[in-house]
C-alpha positions as CSV (number, residue, x, y, z in Angstrom):
1,M,-0.6,6.7,13.7
2,G,-1.9,3.6,11.6
3,D,-3.6,1.0,13.5
4,R,-4.0,-0.3,17.2
5,V,-0.9,-3.3,16.6
6,T,1.5,-0.6,15.1
7,R,0.7,1.4,18.1
8,D,1.6,-1.4,20.4
9,F,4.5,-2.6,18.5
10,A,5.7,1.1,18.6
11,A,5.0,1.0,22.2
12,R,7.1,-2.5,22.9
13,A,9.7,-1.1,21.0
14,G,10.4,2.3,22.6
15,E,9.9,0.1,26.2
16,A,12.4,-2.0,24.9
17,L,14.9,0.8,23.9
18,L,14.4,2.5,27.4
19,S,15.0,-0.5,29.1
20,A,18.0,-1.4,26.9
21,G,19.4,1.7,27.5
22,R,19.6,2.2,23.5
23,T,18.9,4.8,20.9
24,V,17.7,4.5,17.3
25,A,17.7,6.7,14.2
26,V,16.1,5.7,11.2
27,A,16.5,6.2,7.3
28,E,13.8,5.9,5.5
29,S,12.5,5.6,1.4
30,C,9.8,3.9,0.6
31,T,7.9,4.7,4.3
32,G,8.4,8.4,4.1
33,G,9.0,8.7,7.4
34,G,6.0,6.4,8.6
35,V,8.7,4.4,10.9
36,C,9.9,7.8,12.4
37,E,6.0,8.9,12.7
38,A,5.4,5.5,14.6
39,L,8.4,5.9,17.1
40,T,8.0,9.3,17.8
41,A,4.0,9.2,18.4
42,L,4.5,8.3,22.0
43,P,5.0,10.4,25.0
44,G,8.8,10.0,26.2
45,S,10.2,8.8,22.8
46,S,13.1,11.6,23.2
47,G,14.4,9.6,25.5
48,Y,15.1,6.5,22.6
49,F,14.8,8.6,19.3
50,L,17.4,10.5,18.4
51,G,16.4,11.6,14.5
52,G,15.7,10.2,10.9
53,V,16.0,11.0,7.3
54,V,13.8,10.2,4.5
55,A,16.4,9.4,1.8
56,Y,13.8,9.0,-1.3
57,G,15.8,10.0,-4.0
58,N,19.2,8.0,-4.9
59,E,21.3,11.4,-4.0
60,S,20.3,11.8,-1.1
61,K,21.0,8.4,-0.2
62,T,24.4,9.2,-1.0
63,R,24.7,12.7,0.4
64,D,23.0,12.0,3.6
65,L,23.7,8.7,4.6
66,G,27.1,7.6,2.7
67,V,25.8,4.9,0.7
68,P,28.3,4.4,-2.0
69,S,26.8,5.7,-5.2
70,G,28.6,2.6,-7.0
71,L,26.6,0.4,-4.4
72,I,23.5,2.0,-6.2
73,E,24.2,1.6,-9.4
74,S,25.4,-2.1,-9.2
75,V,22.6,-3.4,-6.9
76,G,19.9,-0.8,-6.9
77,A,18.4,1.4,-4.6
78,V,15.9,-1.6,-4.0
79,S,18.4,-4.2,-2.3
80,R,19.6,-5.8,0.9
81,E,23.1,-4.4,0.7
82,V,21.2,-0.7,0.5
83,A,19.0,-1.2,3.1
84,E,22.1,-2.1,5.2
85,E,24.0,0.9,4.4
86,M,21.1,3.2,5.1
87,A,20.6,1.9,8.5
88,A,24.6,2.4,9.1
89,G,24.2,5.6,7.9
90,A,21.5,6.6,10.0
91,M,23.1,5.4,13.2
92,R,26.5,7.0,12.3
93,R,24.6,10.5,11.5
94,F,22.8,10.8,14.3
95,G,25.2,8.8,16.6
96,A,22.4,6.5,18.2
97,H,23.2,2.7,19.1
98,I,20.8,1.1,16.4
99,G,20.0,2.5,12.9
100,I,17.1,1.3,10.8
101,G,16.9,1.2,6.9
102,T,13.9,0.8,4.5
103,T,13.8,0.9,1.1
104,G,11.1,-0.6,-1.5
105,I,8.9,-0.3,-4.2
106,A,5.3,0.6,-2.7
107,G,4.1,1.3,-5.9
108,P,1.5,1.8,-7.7
109,G,4.3,2.2,-10.4
110,G,8.1,1.0,-10.8
111,G,8.2,-2.4,-10.0
112,T,10.1,-4.8,-12.6
113,P,9.6,-8.5,-13.1
114,E,12.7,-8.9,-10.6
115,K,11.5,-6.4,-8.1
116,P,7.6,-6.2,-8.2
117,V,5.2,-3.6,-7.0
118,G,5.2,-4.5,-3.0
119,T,9.0,-5.9,-2.7
120,V,10.7,-4.2,0.6
121,Y,14.1,-4.5,2.4
122,V,14.3,-3.4,5.7
123,A,18.0,-3.3,8.0
124,I,18.8,-3.1,11.3
125,A,22.0,-2.4,12.3
126,S,24.1,-2.3,15.7
127,E,28.1,-1.6,16.2
128,K,28.5,-5.1,15.7
129,V,25.8,-6.6,14.1
130,R,23.7,-5.7,10.4
131,L,20.8,-7.9,9.7
132,S,18.5,-7.3,6.7
133,Y,15.6,-9.2,4.8
134,P,13.8,-8.5,1.8
135,L,9.9,-8.7,2.0
136,R,6.9,-9.1,-0.1
137,F,3.7,-7.4,0.6
138,P,0.4,-7.2,-1.5
139,G,-1.7,-4.7,-1.9
140,D,-2.0,-1.0,-2.8
141,R,0.8,2.0,-1.7
142,E,-0.5,2.3,1.9
143,A,-0.9,-1.3,2.5
144,V,3.0,-2.1,1.4
145,R,3.9,1.2,3.8
146,G,1.6,0.2,6.5
147,A,2.7,-3.6,6.5
148,T,6.5,-2.1,6.3
149,V,6.3,-0.2,9.0
150,L,4.5,-3.1,11.3
151,R,7.3,-5.5,10.2
152,V,10.2,-3.3,10.5
153,L,8.7,-2.3,14.4
154,E,8.6,-6.3,15.1
155,T,11.9,-6.7,14.3
156,L,13.2,-4.1,16.1
157,V,11.6,-5.7,19.7
158,S,12.6,-8.9,18.5
159,F,16.6,-7.6,17.9
160,L,15.9,-6.1,21.2
161,S,14.4,-9.1,23.1
162,G,17.4,-11.2,21.7
163,G,20.1,-9.5,23.4
164,E,21.5,-7.7,20.1
165,G,20.8,-4.1,20.9
166,K,22.0,-3.8,24.1
167,S,25.7,-3.0,25.5
168,P,28.4,-6.2,25.8
């Protein structure tokens, strides 16, 4: 699994999930399962990781995660709104406390002037919170995907440490 920094953040995320008594599910597009791999590479991950979907195509986003096809048509698959719906869909599908969504353009092709290669949207959803943000990473496909996985893990740790992932 990735580099040492990614492993460290995956361990921190796992510890934070366990200590908060929370579970997580993941919906990935551009990362192709990298977030799931990072979270499950650790012993004991079954205590917090419930499942994941690699929804690479738009049909899978709609069928497997409940992302409205009209939303994809209006804002595009690579968007804040779709990342949020993917995160919420993963949370619902697996019955998790927290859902994560990633969508983006890892390259080398597929970019546009408005959404160049390296454009990524990441989202985290819980019962009360939805947060998402755009990212832009330089580099080749592997670099974009690796940077996205690391940022997801960092965001999950921050989300949990801020109390957002804990029960009221």
